C-alpha positions in Angstrom: 31.6 102.5 91.2 28.2 101.0 89.8 26.7 103.4 87.0 23.5 103.7 89.4 25.5 105.2 92.3 27.5 107.5 89.8 23.8 108.5 88.6 22.7 109.5 92.2 25.9 110.9 93.5 27.0 113.2 90.8 24.3 114.5 90.3 23.6 115.4 93.6 26.2 118.1 94.4 26.1 119.8 97.9 24.5 122.9 98.6 26.2 125.9 98.7 26.0 127.1 102.6 24.8 130.6 103.3 27.7 130.7 105.6 29.9 131.0 102.0 31.5 133.3 100.5 30.5 134.4 97.3 33.8 132.9 95.4 33.5 129.9 97.6 29.5 129.6 95.7 31.3 130.3 92.3 33.7 127.7 93.1 30.9 124.9 94.3 28.8 125.1 91.2 31.3 125.1 88.9 32.4 121.7 90.5 28.7 120.8 90.2 28.7 121.7 86.6 31.5 119.5 86.3 30.6 116.5 87.9 27.3 116.8 85.9 28.9 116.8 82.7 31.0 114.2 83.3 28.2 112.0 84.3 26.2 112.8 81.2 29.2 112.2 79.1 30.6 109.1 80.4 27.8 107.3 82.2 26.3 104.7 80.2 22.7 105.1 81.9 22.7 108.4 79.2 24.3 107.5 76.0 22.9 108.6 72.7 20.9 111.2 74.6 20.9 114.2 74.1 20.2 117.7 76.2 19.9 121.0 74.3 20.6 122.7 77.5 23.5 123.3 80.2 24.4 121.8 83.4 24.1 125.6 84.5 20.7 125.4 83.4 19.6 122.5 85.7 21.5 123.3 88.9 19.7 127.3 88.4 16.3 125.6 88.5 16.7 122.9 91.3 16.7 125.3 94.0 18.9 125.1 97.4 17.1 122.1 98.7 17.7 118.8 97.4 14.7 116.6 97.9 14.7 113.0 97.5 12.0 111.4 95.6 13.3 107.3 96.7 10.4 105.3 94.8 10.9 107.4 90.9 14.5 106.6 91.4 14.1 103.1 92.7 11.7 102.5 89.9 13.4 104.1 87.1 17.1 102.3 88.0 15.1 98.9 88.4 13.8 99.5 85.0 16.7 100.4 83.3 18.3 97.2 84.8 15.5 95.0 83.5 15.6 96.6 80.0 19.3 96.0 79.8 19.8 92.5 80.7 16.1 91.0 80.5 15.5 90.0 76.5 12.2 92.4 77.1 9.9 93.6 79.9 6.3 92.5 79.7 3.2 94.8 81.4 -0.2 94.8 81.8 -2.2 97.8 82.6 -3.5 98.0 86.2 -6.4 100.4 87.4 -5.9 100.1 91.0 -3.4 99.4 93.5 -5.0 96.2 94.1 -4.5 95.0 90.2 -1.0 96.1 90.6 -0.2 94.3 93.7 -1.3 90.9 92.1 0.6 91.7 88.6 3.4 92.2 91.1 2.4 88.7 93.0 2.0 86.4 89.7 6.0 87.3 88.6 5.6 90.5 86.0 8.4 92.7 86.7 7.0 96.3 85.9 3.6 98.2 86.0 1.9 100.0 83.3 0.0 102.6 84.1 -2.8 103.5 81.4 -3.9 107.3 80.8 -7.4 105.6 79.2 -7.9 103.7 82.1 -7.6 106.7 84.7 -10.5 108.2 81.8 -12.6 105.6 82.3 -12.7 105.1 85.5 -9.8 106.2 88.0 -9.8 110.0 87.5 -9.6 112.3 90.0 -13.3 114.1 88.4 -14.6 110.6 89.7 -16.0 110.7 85.8 -16.3 107.6 83.5 -14.5 109.3 79.9 -13.7 108.5 76.9 -9.8 108.5 76.3 -10.1 112.3 75.3 -8.1 114.7 78.2 -11.2 114.8 79.2 -10.2 114.4 83.3 -7.9 116.4 85.6 -4.5 116.5 84.6 -3.3 115.1 87.7 -5.2 112.1 87.7 -2.5 109.6 86.1 0.0 111.3 89.2 -2.2 110.4 91.7 -2.8 106.4 89.9 0.6 106.0 90.5 0.6 107.1 93.9 -2.5 104.8 95.4 -0.5 102.1 93.2 2.9 102.4 95.2 0.7 102.9 98.1 -0.8 99.4 97.5 2.5 97.9 97.3 3.9 99.4 99.9 1.3 98.0 102.2 2.1 94.9 100.5 5.5 95.3 101.4 5.1 96.4 104.7 2.7 93.0 105.5 5.0 91.2 104.0 8.3 92.6 105.6 6.5 92.6 108.8 5.9 88.9 108.5 9.4 87.9 107.7 8.9 86.9 104.4 11.1 88.0 101.3 9.2 90.3 99.1 8.3 88.7 95.0 11.7 89.3 93.1 13.0 90.4 95.6 10.8 93.9 95.5 6.8 94.7 95.3 7.8 98.1 94.0 8.0 97.2 90.3 8.7 100.2 88.2 5.8 102.1 86.8 5.4 103.2 83.6 3.1 106.2 83.2 1.1 108.1 80.7 1.2 111.8 80.2 -1.2 112.1 77.2 0.2 114.8 75.1 1.2 116.7 78.1 -2.2 118.3 79.0 -1.2 122.0 77.9 2.2 123.1 76.4 5.9 122.5 77.1 5.3 124.4 81.0 2.0 121.7 81.1 4.3 118.8 80.6 7.5 120.3 82.4 5.2 120.2 85.5 3.4 117.0 84.4 6.3 115.2 84.7 7.9 116.5 87.9 4.1 115.3 89.0 4.9 111.9 88.0 7.8 111.7 89.9 6.6 112.9 93.2 4.0 109.6 92.4 7.1 107.7 92.1 7.0 106.9 88.2 9.7 105.1 86.8 8.9 105.9 83.0 6.8 108.5 81.9 5.4 108.9 77.8 4.3 111.7 75.7 2.7 111.7 72.8 2.8 114.0 69.2 -1.0 114.8 69.5 -2.6 118.1 70.2 -3.4 118.0 74.0 -7.1 119.8 73.4 -7.9 117.6 70.7 -5.8 114.4 72.0 -7.7 110.9 70.8 -6.9 107.4 71.9 -5.1 105.9 69.5 -7.2 103.9 68.0 -9.7 106.7 67.3 -10.4 109.2 64.8 -9.5 112.6 64.3 -6.4 112.5 65.7 -4.7 115.9 65.4 -0.8 116.0 65.3 1.8 118.8 66.7 4.2 119.7 64.6 7.5 118.0 65.0 8.9 120.7 67.1 6.7 121.0 69.9 6.8 117.5 70.0 10.8 117.0 70.6 10.0 120.3 73.0 7.9 118.3 75.3 10.3 115.9 75.9 12.9 118.5 76.4 10.6 119.8 78.5 10.5 116.3 80.8 13.7 115.0 80.3 14.6 118.8 81.9 12.5 118.3 84.7 13.6 115.1 86.0 17.3 116.2 85.6 15.9 119.2 87.6 14.6 116.6 90.5 18.0 114.7 90.1 15.9 111.7 89.1 17.4 108.9 86.0 13.3 109.0 84.7 13.1 107.0 81.5 11.3 109.2 78.9 8.9 107.6 76.2 8.6 108.9 73.0 5.3 108.1 71.5 4.1 108.5 67.9 0.7 108.8 66.4 1.6 109.5 62.7 1.0 106.3 61.6 -2.9 106.9 61.5 -2.9 110.4 61.8 -4.4 112.8 59.4 -4.3 115.8 60.7 -1.6 118.5 61.5 -1.9 121.6 63.7 0.4 123.7 61.3 3.5 122.8 58.5 5.9 125.5 60.2 8.4 122.4 60.7 10.3 121.3 57.3 10.2 117.8 58.4 6.4 117.9 58.7 5.5 119.3 54.7 6.6 116.3 52.6 3.2 114.9 54.2 0.9 117.5 53.6 -2.0 117.4 50.9 -2.3 120.9 50.6 -5.7 120.6 52.1 -6.8 122.2 54.9 -10.1 121.5 57.5 -13.0 123.6 58.4 -11.1 123.5 61.6 -8.2 125.2 59.6 -6.0 122.3 60.6 -3.7 121.0 57.6 -4.4 117.3 55.9 -1.4 115.1 56.3 -0.7 111.5 54.6 -0.7 109.2 57.8 1.4 106.1 57.3 4.2 104.4 58.6 6.9 106.7 56.4 5.2 109.2 59.1 5.7 107.7 62.1 9.3 107.1 61.0 10.0 110.2 60.5 9.0 111.4 63.7 10.7 108.5 65.6 14.1 109.5 63.9 13.7 113.2 64.8 12.5 111.4 68.6 15.0 109.3 69.1 17.8 111.2 70.8 15.9 113.4 73.2 14.2 109.8 74.5 14.7 106.3 76.2 12.5 104.4 74.3 10.4 105.2 70.9 6.8 103.7 70.6 5.2 104.0 67.5 0.9 103.4 68.0 -0.5 100.9 65.4 -3.9 100.5 64.5 -3.1 96.5 64.0 -0.7 93.8 64.9 1.8 93.8 62.8 5.5 92.1 62.5 6.0 93.6 59.5 5.5 96.9 59.9 6.9 96.3 63.9 10.2 95.3 61.9 10.3 98.0 59.2 9.4 100.2 61.6 12.5 99.1 63.9 14.8 98.9 60.8 14.3 102.5 60.2 14.9 103.6 63.5 18.0 100.9 64.2 19.4 102.3 60.8 20.3 105.7 62.8 20.2 104.9 66.3 21.2 101.1 66.3 20.6 101.1 70.1 17.6 102.8 70.8 15.4 101.3 72.6 11.4 100.2 71.1 8.5 99.9 72.9 5.0 98.2 71.3 1.5 98.6 72.8 0.0 94.7 72.5 -3.8 97.0 72.8 -7.0 95.2 73.9 -8.5 97.7 70.9 -7.2 94.9 68.2 -9.0 91.7 67.7 -6.0 89.7 68.1 -7.4 86.4 66.5 -9.1 88.2 63.5 -6.3 90.0 62.8 -3.7 86.8 63.4 -2.6 83.0 64.2 -2.9 81.1 67.0 0.9 80.6 66.3 1.5 83.8 65.7 0.2 85.5 68.9 1.6 83.0 70.6 5.0 84.2 69.5 4.3 87.5 68.8 6.5 89.3 72.0 9.5 87.1 71.3 9.6 88.3 68.2 8.9 91.6 68.4 12.0 91.5 71.5 14.6 90.2 68.8 13.6 93.7 66.9 14.4 95.3 69.6 10.7 96.4 71.2 12.5 96.1 74.7 8.9 97.4 76.1 5.7 95.6 75.2 2.3 96.2 77.5 -1.4 95.5 76.9 -2.6 99.3 77.8 -6.4 98.1 78.9 -5.6 94.8 81.0 -6.9 96.3 84.0 -10.1 97.6 82.5 -11.3 94.0 80.5 -10.2 91.6 83.1 -12.4 94.2 86.0 -15.4 94.1 84.2 -15.1 90.7 82.1 -14.7 88.9 86.1 -17.2 91.1 87.6 -19.5 90.2 85.0 -19.4 86.6 84.4 -19.6 86.7 88.8 -22.8 88.6 88.5 -24.5 86.3 85.8 -24.0 83.2 87.5 -24.6 84.7 91.2 -27.9 86.2 89.7 -28.6 82.4 88.2 -27.3 80.4 91.6 -27.1 82.5 93.5 -24.5 81.5 96.6 -23.5 78.3 94.6 -21.6 80.9 92.3 -20.2 82.9 94.6 -18.6 79.8 96.4 -17.5 78.2 93.3 -15.2 81.9 93.1 -13.9 81.2 96.8 -12.9 77.5 96.0 -10.9 79.1 93.2 -9.4 81.6 95.0 -8.4 78.6 97.2 -6.7 76.8 94.9 -4.8 79.5 93.7 -3.6 80.2 96.9 -1.8 76.5 97.2 -1.3 76.3 93.6 0.4 79.4 92.8 0.7 81.4 96.1 -2.2 84.0 95.4 -2.7 86.2 98.7 -6.4 88.0 98.5 -8.1 85.2 99.5 -7.4 85.9 103.2 -8.6 89.9 102.3 -8.1 91.0 105.9 -4.5 90.0 106.3 -4.0 91.2 102.9 -5.2 94.5 103.3 -2.8 95.2 106.5 -5.3 94.4 109.4 -2.4 92.1 111.0 0.1 94.4 109.9 -2.0 96.9 112.4 -2.4 95.0 114.9 1.4 94.2 115.6 1.8 98.0 115.1 -0.8 98.2 118.5 1.1 95.8 120.1 4.0 97.3 119.7 2.5 100.6 121.0 1.0 98.7 124.1 3.9 96.8 125.0 2.2 93.6 123.8 -0.9 94.3 126.2 -3.4 95.1 124.0 -6.7 93.9 124.0 -8.5 95.2 121.0 -6.5 93.5 118.3 -8.5 92.7 115.4 -7.1 89.2 113.3 -6.6 87.0 116.7 -10.6 86.6 116.7 -12.1 87.4 113.3 -14.0 85.1 111.0 -11.0 85.1 108.4 -8.4 83.7 111.5 -10.8 80.6 112.6 -12.0 80.2 109.1 -9.0 80.5 106.6 -6.2 79.0 108.0 -4.4 75.4 107.0 -6.3 72.9 107.4 -9.9 75.0 107.7 -9.0 74.7 111.9 -9.7 77.1 113.8 -6.8 79.5 115.0 -5.4 79.9 119.0 -5.8 83.4 120.2 -3.0 85.6 119.8 -1.7 86.1 123.4 -0.9 89.8 125.1 2.4 88.8 125.8 5.3 92.0 126.2 7.7 91.8 123.7 10.4 94.6 122.8 11.1 93.9 118.9 8.4 92.1 117.4 4.7 90.8 118.5 4.1 87.5 118.3 4.0 85.8 114.7 -0.1 85.5 113.1 -1.0 81.9 113.7 -2.6 81.6 111.1 0.7 81.5 108.8 4.1 78.9 108.8 6.0 79.4 112.1 9.3 78.8 109.7 8.3 81.7 107.3 7.4 84.3 110.2 10.1 86.5 112.1 10.6 85.4 115.2 10.3 87.3 118.3 13.6 88.1 120.4 13.2 86.6 123.9 14.1 88.2 127.2 
C-alpha cells in the first residue's frame, strides 16, 4: 500500500458507534491506537519525528466525528512527495489569489504564504502594518483560503473547458507562516488547526517571543527559551494529528541575529547568555550561527524541516549550519529564505547568485523561497505602469496589453482574457445547465472580450441556446480540439 494511503487510512480509525457496548468501544479504541502506533513507527513519512504524546492522547482529543480536510491533505502529501523526489522545491511569496494562480501557471510547484506580506497588505484588520504580529491571528489562514479559492476557480475553469491543469494540478501546496504562534502553546495549537482548515500543506513557527515578534531582518528580536519553542512545535504536530492530516511542521530559529532572551531557565540557552539584563528584564545573549545550530538541533526531532533565518546570503554559513544539523540528523530537511531584505548584487557576484539555489540544494536545503516576492512584484509593476501612464497616457497601457498578448502566445499566460480568467464562462455554463441550455443572459458570448480578444482578433460567433443534457457548448474563442465535446442526443 502506498505511503500516502497508509497515512490516510491507518490514522482514521472507525468511530465507535453509540450502539456499541462498552467492551466493544474499548476494543475499537485499542485497535485504533495500534493502527496509529504502527503508522508512526513504520511509515517513512514519520522517520525521525518524535511525539512526546501517545496515540491514546490523539484519539481522545479528536472527538467523535471525523472531518475531512481535503486540500490540506492533498497539499501535504504533494509537498512531501516533491521534497522526496525533486532536488529542491523553490517558491515565491504570493499576496493575492491571482498571484498564486500566475505562479502555478508559470510552473512553480509550491506557494509561500508570508506573514510579512499579510501584515503589509492582506490582513483582516485592513491595515498596512510592519511585520510585528500586529494583525489578527487568523489573517494568514484567511489568505490561505483566498489563495485556495483562486486556485479552485482556475481549476474549475480549466476543467470545464476540458483542459489539463498545469503539472497535473492547480492546487500547489501552500507553505504558511504562523509567526511565533500569536501566544502560548494553546494559541499555536489553535492556529495550526486554522491553517489546516484553510488548506495549508506546511506551517512554520519561529522561536521569538510572540508579543514582541519582529521580522527576522529587524532589530530588537527576543527569543523564548528553547523548551518553549519545542512545545509550540509539539502543539503544531498534535493539532495536525488530531485533525488526521500529515501537515508538515517547519521550525524556524532567529538565534543567528537575536540578542535577547526572555528567560535563562533552559540549560541549553545559558551557554549564550552574557549575564546582563535589559530594562525590560530580558537576558542579553550572544547571537550567531553557533546559537542557531544549538536551537536547530533541539528542534530537529519535532520538525520536518529546519529554517535558520540569516542576515545576508552566505553559502559558507549555510554549509556550516547544514553540516552541524546533519552530523546528528543526517536526513533532516532544511529550508532557506532567499530574502528580498538582502541586497543580492551588493553581497555576492552574479555567478554565485546564478548557482545559489542549486548549491544550497546540495547541502540539503530542500525548500527555498523568496518571502516577499508578491509585495515587490505588485508594487514595482504598478509603479512602472503608473509612471509611464502619467507620461504617455493610453500608449503606456496599450504597451502593457501588448506584453500580455505576447506572453499569452509564447508562454501560455491566461489573464489577458480577464473575463474568462475569473470565471465568466464557467458561470455561463452553470446558467446553461440550470436553464437546460435556453438561457439568453449568458455573459461571455456578447462580451467585448469575446469579440476583440479571440484568436486572430476576429469577432466570435454568439453561443447558441442549444439544450444539452451533459455540458454546454464549448467557448467559441477557444480551440475546439482542447474542449470537452458535448454529448449528442
